[in-house]
C-alpha positions in Angstrom: -0.1 -0.2 -0.2 2.6 2.2 0.8 4.3 1.7 -2.7 1.4 2.0 -4.5 1.4 5.5 -2.7 4.6 6.2 -3.0 5.1 5.8 -6.5 1.8 7.6 -7.3 3.2 10.8 -4.8 6.6 10.3 -7.1 4.7 10.3 -10.3 2.1 12.9 -9.7 3.1 16.2 -10.6 1.7 19.5 -9.3 3.4 23.1 -10.0 5.9 21.3 -11.7 7.2 19.0 -9.1 6.3 15.7 -7.9 4.2 16.1 -5.0 5.9 13.6 -3.3 8.5 16.5 -3.0 6.2 18.5 -1.0 6.9 18.3 3.1 3.1 17.4 3.7 2.9 14.7 1.3 6.4 13.3 2.3 5.7 13.5 6.2 2.3 11.1 5.2 4.4 8.4 3.4 7.6 8.7 6.0 4.4 8.1 9.1 3.3 5.0 6.6 7.0 3.5 6.2 7.1 4.3 10.5 4.1 2.4 10.8 4.9 -0.5 8.6 8.6 -1.0 10.3 6.5 -0.8 14.1 4.6 -3.4 13.0 7.1 -5.4 11.3 8.8 -5.1 14.5 6.3 -6.1 17.0 5.8 -9.6 14.7 9.7 -10.5 15.2 9.2 -10.2 18.4 6.4 -12.6 19.4 7.6 -14.7 16.5 11.3 -15.2 18.2 9.0 -15.8 21.4 7.4 -18.9 19.2 10.6 -19.9 18.2 11.8 -20.1 21.7 9.0 -22.0 23.3 8.1 -18.9 25.4 4.6 -17.6 25.6 3.8 -14.8 22.3 -0.1 -14.8 23.2 0.2 -11.4 24.4 3.1 -10.5 22.1 1.1 -12.1 19.1 -2.4 -9.6 20.6 0.0 -6.7 20.6 1.4 -7.5 16.9 -2.1 -8.3 15.8 -3.7 -4.8 17.4 -0.9 -2.6 16.5 -0.9 -3.9 12.7 -4.4 -4.0 11.8 -5.1 -0.5 13.3 -2.2 1.0 11.5 -3.1 -0.8 8.1 -6.3 1.2 8.3 -4.3 4.3 9.1 -2.2 3.8 6.5 -5.0 3.1 3.6 -6.2 6.1 4.9 -3.0 8.1 4.4 -2.8 6.9 1.2 -6.5 7.7 0.0 -5.1 11.4 1.1 -2.1 11.3 -0.8 -3.5 10.0 -4.1 -6.9 12.2 -3.7 -9.8 11.2 -6.3 -7.7 8.7 -8.0 -6.8 6.7 -5.1 -10.6 6.6 -4.4 -11.6 5.8 -7.7 -12.9 2.1 -8.1 -9.8 1.7 -10.8 -7.1 2.1 -8.4 -6.1 -0.7 -6.4 -5.9 2.2 -3.3 -9.2 1.8 -2.9 -9.4 -1.9 -2.4 -6.8 -1.7 0.0 -8.5 1.4 1.9 -11.7 -1.3 1.9 -10.1 -4.3 3.0 -7.7 -2.7 5.8 -11.2 -2.6 7.6 -11.2 -6.3 7.8 -8.2 -6.6 9.8 -9.2 -5.3 13.6 -12.2 -7.8 13.4 -11.2 -11.2 11.9 -8.8 -13.5 13.5 -10.1 -12.2 16.9 -11.1 -8.9 17.3 -8.8 -6.0 18.5 -11.6 -5.6 21.3 -11.1 -8.9 22.3 -7.4 -9.4 22.0 -6.6 -6.0 24.4 -8.2 -8.4 26.9 -5.8 -10.6 26.4 -3.2 -8.2 27.0 -5.1 -6.9 29.8 -4.8 -9.8 31.8 -1.2 -10.8 30.8 -0.4 -7.3 32.7 -2.4 -8.0 35.5 -5.5 -5.6 34.5 -8.7 -8.6 34.8 
């Protein structure tokens, strides 16, 4: 999704230069990269625990919550960067945007996974 937005921002010219060169757009693309890298780090942490036969239920829940909620945010940012073209049914970005909503719901809702983490840290 970030690759699609980035490619579009590099290709689309406004006022004589690519929109990716404008700070406001560049910051949105950087935020997408930060969210992706952070989600990947949480995933690696949970799989490392699993590889070492340690309890990874809380780490996995945290990774899933973070990744799916940031996927929704990235899809929203991607639509914003691409404007009307990204919202068009002719473009992949609208599919990413629409499909991102299933992540926080499928595979255990994020609200239920928050209960898993809450128990693990002694809140319930």
